[in-house]
Structures are given as structure tokens and as C-alpha cells.
ZASE-248221 format. One record per residue: residue number from 1; residue in one letter; x, y, z of N, C-alpha, C in turn. Coordinates in Angstrom, 3 decimals, m for minus. Layout:
    nr   rest        nc1        nc2        nc3       cac1       cac2       cac3        cc1        cc2        cc3
   NUM      A          X          Y          Z          X          Y          Z          X          Y          Z
...
This chain:
    nr   rest        nc1        nc2        nc3       cac1       cac2       cac3        cc1        cc2        cc3
     1      M     m6.166     m0.367     11.296     m4.803     m0.838     11.406     m4.529     m1.462     12.771
     2      T     m5.304     m1.082     13.765     m5.100     m1.625     15.108     m5.551     m3.079     15.216
     3      Q     m6.297     m3.575     14.231     m6.779     m4.950     14.270     m5.827     m5.941     13.605
     4      L     m4.696     m5.458     13.099     m3.766     m6.341     12.407     m2.947     m7.164     13.399
     5      P     m2.614     m8.403     13.026     m1.783     m9.226     13.903     m0.392     m8.613     14.109
     6      A      0.294     m9.084     15.123      1.599     m8.531     15.508      2.654     m8.672     14.424
     7      E      2.523     m9.659     13.534      3.551     m9.832     12.493      3.439     m8.819     11.363
     8      F      2.512     m7.887     11.448      2.381     m6.827     10.455      3.014     m5.548     10.984
     9      E      3.796     m4.921     10.126      4.434     m3.640     10.436      3.630     m2.549      9.735
    10      V      3.313     m1.489     10.470      2.521     m0.388      9.915      3.292      0.910     10.104
    11      Q      3.435      1.661      9.027      4.090      2.968      9.059      3.157      3.988      8.410
    12      R      3.141      5.173      8.945      2.376      6.271      8.351      3.241      6.898      7.266
    13      L      2.648      7.139      6.103      3.363      7.747      4.987      2.464      8.808      4.385
    14      E      2.724     10.062      4.800      1.871     11.195      4.410      0.449     10.891      4.860
    15      D     m0.519     10.933      3.955     m1.897     10.627      4.341     m2.273      9.194      3.976
    16      H     m1.262      8.331      3.877     m1.442      6.925      3.564     m0.817      6.070      4.671
    17      W     m1.087      4.784      4.612     m0.455      3.817      5.498      0.376      2.865      4.655
    18      L      1.543      2.508      5.148      2.391      1.502      4.540      2.328      0.292      5.467
    19      V      1.839     m0.825      4.934      1.623     m2.035      5.730      2.428     m3.168      5.107
    20      A      3.180     m3.889      5.925      3.956     m5.033      5.445      3.726     m6.209      6.376
    21      G      3.593     m7.356      5.773      3.397     m8.575      6.542      3.579     m9.783      5.644
    22      P      3.282    m10.945      6.147      3.471    m12.165      5.361      2.682    m12.190      4.054
    23      T      1.574    m11.486      3.995      0.754    m11.477      2.777      1.186    m10.419      1.774
    24      G      2.213     m9.637      2.084      2.732     m8.679      1.125      2.943     m7.297      1.699
    25      I      3.183     m6.368      0.779      3.375     m4.957      1.122      2.227     m4.189      0.489
    26      F      1.646     m3.279      1.251      0.479     m2.546      0.798      0.634     m1.064      1.098
    27      V      0.215     m0.229      0.170      0.022      1.193      0.433     m1.483      1.376      0.489
    28      V     m1.961      1.865      1.624     m3.397      2.007      1.844     m3.745      3.482      1.879
    29      G     m4.603      3.888      0.948     m5.103      5.256      0.904     m6.570      5.287      1.287
    30      R     m7.080      6.483      1.440     m8.490      6.651      1.787     m9.093      7.662      0.837
    31      S    m10.329      7.399      0.448    m11.014      8.332     m0.439    m12.238      8.899      0.246
    32      D    m12.247     10.197      0.369    m13.416     10.885      0.905    m14.091     11.735     m0.158
    33      A    m13.340     12.115     m1.180    m13.855     13.050     m2.178    m13.916     12.424     m3.565
    34      D    m12.784     12.382     m4.253    m12.728     11.904     m5.629    m11.954     10.589     m5.693
    35      P    m12.649      9.455     m5.799    m11.955      8.164     m5.805    m10.960      8.019     m6.951
    36      T    m11.211      8.624     m8.086    m10.298      8.503     m9.219     m8.944      9.123     m8.900
    37      I     m8.942     10.332     m8.378     m7.699     11.021     m8.024     m7.021     10.318     m6.851
    38      D     m7.798      9.931     m5.845     m7.229      9.257     m4.674     m6.618      7.910     m5.052
    39      A     m7.253      7.173     m5.962     m6.718      5.885     m6.413     m5.417      6.084     m7.179
    40      E     m5.355      7.110     m8.008     m4.126      7.382     m8.755     m2.990      7.744     m7.811
    41      R     m3.259      8.600     m6.832     m2.226      8.990     m5.866     m1.713      7.782     m5.086
    42      T     m2.623      6.897     m4.686     m2.241      5.710     m3.928     m1.410      4.768     m4.792
    43      S     m1.810      4.588     m6.023     m1.077      3.724     m6.952      0.329      4.260     m7.234
    44      V      0.436      5.559     m7.441      1.744      6.178     m7.695      2.630      6.048     m6.458
    45      L      2.063      6.245     m5.285      2.849      6.112     m4.059      3.347      4.674     m3.896
    46      A      2.533      3.685     m4.245      2.967      2.284     m4.185      4.169      2.064     m5.100
    47      H      4.151      2.674     m6.267      5.297      2.577     m7.173      6.547      3.189     m6.532
    48      H      6.400      4.343     m5.917      7.546      5.003     m5.276      8.083      4.178     m4.103
    49      V      7.193      3.541     m3.351      7.625      2.687     m2.243      8.452      1.525     m2.786
    50      R      7.966      0.888     m3.829      8.704     m0.252     m4.400     10.062      0.202     m4.949
    51      S     10.094      1.342     m5.597     11.366      1.862     m6.120     12.352      2.150     m4.992
    52      A     11.861      2.770     m3.921     12.743      3.082     m2.783     13.245      1.800     m2.124
    53      L     12.375      0.806     m1.986     12.800     m0.464     m1.408     13.829     m1.163     m2.291
    54      S     13.660     m1.053     m3.601     14.593     m1.731     m4.514     15.995     m1.117     m4.460
    55      D     16.101      0.114     m3.989     17.413      0.724     m3.788     18.127      0.137     m2.565
    56      L     17.347     m0.483     m1.669     17.898     m0.991     m0.416     17.970     m2.507     m0.336
    57      M     17.158     m3.184     m1.129     17.045     m4.639     m1.042     17.223     m5.265     m2.418
    58      S     17.752     m6.475     m2.441     17.927     m7.160     m3.731     16.626     m7.785     m4.223
    59      W     15.711     m8.065     m3.330     14.436     m8.684     m3.689     13.309     m7.885     m3.050
    60      V     12.381     m7.410     m3.861     11.250     m6.639     m3.344      9.975     m7.182     m3.982
    61      P      9.007     m7.581     m3.165      7.754     m8.051     m3.744      6.962     m6.889     m4.328
    62      F      5.936     m7.227     m5.081      5.033     m6.224     m5.610      4.417     m5.459     m4.446
    63      V      4.201     m4.166     m4.608      3.553     m3.350     m3.587      2.131     m3.084     m4.063
    64      D      1.157     m3.637     m3.346     m0.252     m3.485     m3.715     m0.803     m2.156     m3.226
    65      A     m1.577     m1.504     m4.064     m2.247     m0.252     m3.702     m3.709     m0.553     m3.384
    66      L     m4.144     m0.139     m2.199     m5.530     m0.336     m1.772     m6.142      1.016     m1.434
    67      L     m7.370      1.214     m1.861     m8.081      2.452     m1.569     m9.316      2.129     m0.747
    68      V     m9.382      2.692      0.460    m10.532      2.504      1.339    m11.569      3.562      0.994
    69      V    m12.764      3.095      0.690    m13.871      3.995      0.379    m14.994      3.730      1.376
    70      P    m15.813      4.739      1.661    m16.872      4.557      2.657    m17.850      3.438      2.311
    71      H    m18.252      3.354      1.055    m19.224      2.341      0.640    m18.809      1.786     m0.707
    72      V    m18.585      0.494     m0.753    m18.254     m0.155     m2.012    m19.551     m0.720     m2.588
    73      R    m19.845     m0.293     m3.789    m21.005     m0.849     m4.477    m20.494     m1.897     m5.451
    74      L    m20.793     m3.150     m5.178    m20.315     m4.227     m6.032    m20.833     m4.041     m7.451
    75      G    m19.922     m4.188     m8.396    m20.300     m4.069     m9.793    m20.369     m2.643    m10.293
    76      D    m20.028     m1.672     m9.463    m20.048     m0.269     m9.892    m18.929     m0.069    m10.915
    77      P    m19.278      0.228    m12.177    m18.238      0.359    m13.205    m17.251      1.487    m12.933
    78      S    m17.656      2.526    m12.221    m16.731      3.627    m11.935    m15.630      3.180    m10.982
    79      Q    m15.910      2.215    m10.107    m14.897      1.737     m9.178    m14.035      0.646     m9.799
    80      S    m14.533     m0.069    m10.764    m13.739     m1.127    m11.381    m12.650     m0.554    m12.289
    81      A    m12.772      0.697    m12.694    m11.787      1.313    m13.584    m10.729      2.112    m12.826
    82      L    m10.744      2.068    m11.502     m9.788      2.831    m10.711     m8.397      2.208    m10.787
    83      A     m7.394      3.002    m10.453     m5.990      2.588    m10.588     m5.540      1.605     m9.516
    84      C     m6.382      1.320     m8.528     m5.998      0.357     m7.498     m7.237     m0.362     m6.974
    85      T     m7.006     m1.340     m6.132     m8.096     m2.126     m5.571     m8.879     m1.285     m4.564
    86      V    m10.191     m1.377     m4.642    m11.080     m0.634     m3.751    m11.605     m1.595     m2.687
    87      V    m11.589     m1.141     m1.447    m12.055     m1.970     m0.344    m12.845     m1.107      0.640
    88      Q    m13.871     m1.697      1.220    m14.642     m1.012      2.251    m13.870     m1.096      3.560
    89      G    m13.916     m0.046      4.364    m13.104      0.062      5.575    m13.194     m1.122      6.513
    90      D    m14.387     m1.646      6.739    m14.520     m2.760      7.681    m13.944     m4.069      7.142
    91      M    m13.646     m4.117      5.858    m13.059     m5.312      5.254    m11.528     m5.228      5.144
    92      L    m10.956     m4.075      5.459     m9.524     m3.883      5.277     m8.670     m4.906      6.031
    93      P     m8.924     m5.173      7.319     m8.091     m6.175      8.002     m8.127     m7.548      7.320
    94      V     m9.276     m7.946      6.829     m9.402     m9.237      6.142     m8.603     m9.224      4.850
    95      V     m8.697     m8.148      4.096     m7.963     m8.042      2.833     m6.460     m8.080      3.081
    96      L     m5.992     m7.404      4.114     m4.556     m7.345      4.393     m3.994     m8.663      4.918
    97      T     m4.790     m9.422      5.639     m4.274    m10.627      6.290     m4.612    m11.920      5.568
    98      S     m5.561    m11.885      4.641     m5.961    m13.101      3.931     m5.033    m13.350      2.752
    99      G     m4.981    m14.562      2.343     m4.189    m14.888      1.169     m2.930    m15.629      1.520
   100      A     m2.221    m15.965      0.480     m0.998    m16.758      0.630      0.128    m15.921      1.218
   101      E      1.031    m16.605      1.885      2.242    m15.949      2.377      3.156    m15.701      1.182
   102      V      3.464    m14.443      0.925      4.331    m14.096     m0.201      5.686    m13.566      0.262
   103      V      5.791    m13.274      1.554      7.054    m12.788      2.116      7.396    m13.679      3.311
   104      G      8.509    m14.391      3.188      8.936    m15.285      4.261      9.558    m14.543      5.419
   105      P      9.790    m15.248      6.530     10.320    m14.608      7.741     11.643    m13.870      7.543
   106      A     12.566    m14.436      6.785     13.865    m13.771      6.585     13.701    m12.472      5.812
   107      H     12.886    m12.507      4.762     12.644    m11.292      3.985     11.832    m10.273      4.787
   108      L     10.914    m10.756      5.624     10.141     m9.830      6.464     11.057     m9.069      7.411
   109      A     12.004     m9.758      8.014     12.927     m9.095      8.942     13.705     m8.001      8.220
   110      E     14.180     m8.299      7.024     14.920     m7.296      6.249     14.002     m6.147      5.847
   111      L     12.801     m6.481      5.427     11.826     m5.469      5.027     11.482     m4.555      6.196
   112      Y     11.229     m5.121      7.372     10.905     m4.319      8.550     12.066     m3.393      8.919
   113      H     13.269     m3.858      8.699     14.451     m3.042      8.981     14.498     m1.802      8.073
   114      H     14.097     m1.966      6.810     14.216     m0.887      5.837     12.991      0.042      5.760
   115      L     11.846     m0.378      6.240     10.638      0.445      6.091     10.766      1.852      6.675
   116      P     11.305      2.035      7.886     11.425      3.405      8.400     12.287      4.299      7.501
   117      M     13.344      3.726      6.914     14.198      4.504      6.023     13.442      4.885      4.750
   118      V     12.656      3.972      4.219     11.856      4.254      3.020     10.867      5.378      3.302
   119      V     10.210      5.315      4.439      9.255      6.371      4.810      9.972      7.706      4.923
   120      S     11.128      7.713      5.561     11.899      8.949      5.708     12.324      9.506      4.352
   121      V     12.835      8.656      3.483     13.276      9.085      2.148     12.100      9.652      1.353
   122      L     10.962      8.978      1.400      9.807      9.441      0.627      9.210     10.725      1.192
   123      H      9.302     10.919      2.504      8.836     12.182      3.091      9.677     13.357      2.601
   124      R     10.976     13.123      2.445     11.892     14.194      2.054     11.975     14.407      0.548
   125      S     11.592     13.425     m0.229     11.811     13.510     m1.675     10.769     14.384     m2.364
   126      D     11.171     14.886     m3.501     10.269     15.671     m4.341      9.828     14.759     m5.492
   127      R      8.811     13.951     m5.215      8.353     12.980     m6.202      7.366     13.626     m7.159
   128      S      7.522     13.311     m8.408      6.528     13.743     m9.376      5.600     12.567     m9.643
   129      T      4.482     12.822    m10.253      3.568     11.761    m10.594      4.149     10.968    m11.759
   130      L      3.679      9.761    m11.901      4.137      8.931    m13.010      3.480      9.404    m14.302
   131      D      4.232      9.415    m15.354      3.686      9.763    m16.659      3.088      8.503    m17.260
   132      P      1.769      8.466    m17.469      1.144      7.252    m17.978      1.506      6.931    m19.434
   133      A      2.205      7.822    m20.113      2.523      7.578    m21.516      3.635      6.597    m21.712
């Protein structure tokens, strides 16, 4: 996270990172044990972040869920079925900063204003997991 450009805002959210910048909003988790469970937790948290932001803003972009794993094996079918995008740690800055600008400067300013409140609300809330049914 220290390698991100200055226009990116980073907040700690439990054992995840909430990152916002011109390329979007991301919830970044880490997997050390069970990638399936960690990917689900990260994906659910991304949903909660978007819901909390939608209570504060009229326009909220999609919140991408990223899971950092120690070693990504390309073509590994077990990783392709996970609930979020899998990325190797050394590639995370590139993944976060590459791509089209999806959040303009005016929306970024509003988003940066609301992120600390979203983190605070989510820390205090009693969130349940999403029911996949």
C-alpha cells in the first residue's frame, strides 16, 4: 500500500484494506490459510462497503474485491472459482493503479470525505454474511 500514488486513499478495515482512487474502489484481503473462505469474506465486505457508501452518496461505483495470495498459479482451477479476483502481492500496486479512470476528481473528493465514516460504521456494525440463495 505504501507504493500507491498520492491520489489513492487507503483505510484499514478490520484485517482488510479499503483503497480508493481514480481506478475505482477496492477491498483488499489477504489469504494465508484457506483462499475460499478468505475470498468469500473479502467479497462480502466489498458488498457491505458499497452498501454503506450508498447510504451517504447518490452515486457509488462498483467495489472490487481483491485477494492477495502468496503465490498465484496461472490457470489453477481452484483459484478461478473464488469469489473475488486473486492477485500476487508484488502485483497489487499495478492492479490497483492500472486501468481506466472510473472515478473523476469531483467524485473522488466526495468519496474521500466519506471513507472514514464508512470504516467507522462498518467497525461498529454487526454484519452478517450474505445469503447466497
